[in-house]
C-alpha positions, 0 to 999 in steps of 0.5 A: 713747824713755824706758822710762816712755814705752814703758810707756804708751800716749797716747789721744785719747778722742773722744765721737762727734758730735752726733745728734738725740737728743743735742740733747734730753738723752735716755738714748741707749745702744744706739739706733743713730742717725745723726749729724746734719748738724752732727754731721758737720760736728763729726766733719770739724772733729775729723779735722782737728785730729787730722790732724797728729799721729801716730795709729797706730791707730783703735778705736771702738764698732760704733754708727754714730754712733761709726763715722761719726765715726771715718770722718772721723778715718780719712780725715784721719789714714790710720789704721785703723779697729778696732771693738770692742764694749767701747767702746759706751754702756751700755745704758739698758734700759726707758728708751732714748730717754726724758728723766729727766723722763720717767722720773720721770713713769713713776711711784714704782718708775721715780722709785726706781730712777733715784735708785737708779741715780744714786747707786750705781754698781752699779745699772743702768737696768731692763734696763740696765748699770751704770757699774761694769761699763761701767768693767771693760769699758773697762778691760780694752780699754785694758789690752790697747792699752797691751800692743799700742801701747805708746809710740804715739798712739791715738784712741778713739772712744767715748761719755759712759759709757765715756769718764767711766769711764775719766777716773774710773779715771785720776783715782781718783775714785768713778765716781759723781763722774763725774757731774760731768763733762760731755762735749760731742759731738765733743770730744777729751780726752788720757789717757796710759795707763800705770802711773801714768795722767795726764789730759792734756786734757779736753772740749776743744771749741777745734776746733769754735769757743769758742761752739759748746760746748753749755754755752755756748749753753743756761740754767744 
């Protein structure tokens, strides 16, 4: 094994499976939703896809939808699950459970706050968390795991916000540009985290079926 490889860790980034409010495109941060029956099916297929890989450890957000996804992966891979709150989705505060249209319907103040949140990564929903804050906590964990699991493959089961914040760091792109990245439920992205981070794979849903992706079934 090369020294360069020993200084890196390979992360298999898994977004949790489908939940009921996911299908309605609602802001779901701290709400502790469980997986739908389809979400459980997605988790099982993701677990099968990862089962042939030398996974050393699984790290999961503490929320039910991520832990339930991680449990399926553990059953297939046999690796230990560790829960870390730094992988939790960012809080949407007063907007939890609402759609974008419903936030706009709240009035001018919320519309202004929404526009600011969508354009300024340091801004947050009222009572919520900014993407800058999410990025800081996620990178803190990734750097720890690089030291502890150098040269290994680790599964990270998390949410849209933390995964996008990590990918923005890998690609050295502005945080707000991460809004142009779309993550489907239970897709796999692969990052090699080291001195020069590298994105190997993004939003792969091959294990779920080509036509199963949300963007394949929704209107433009």
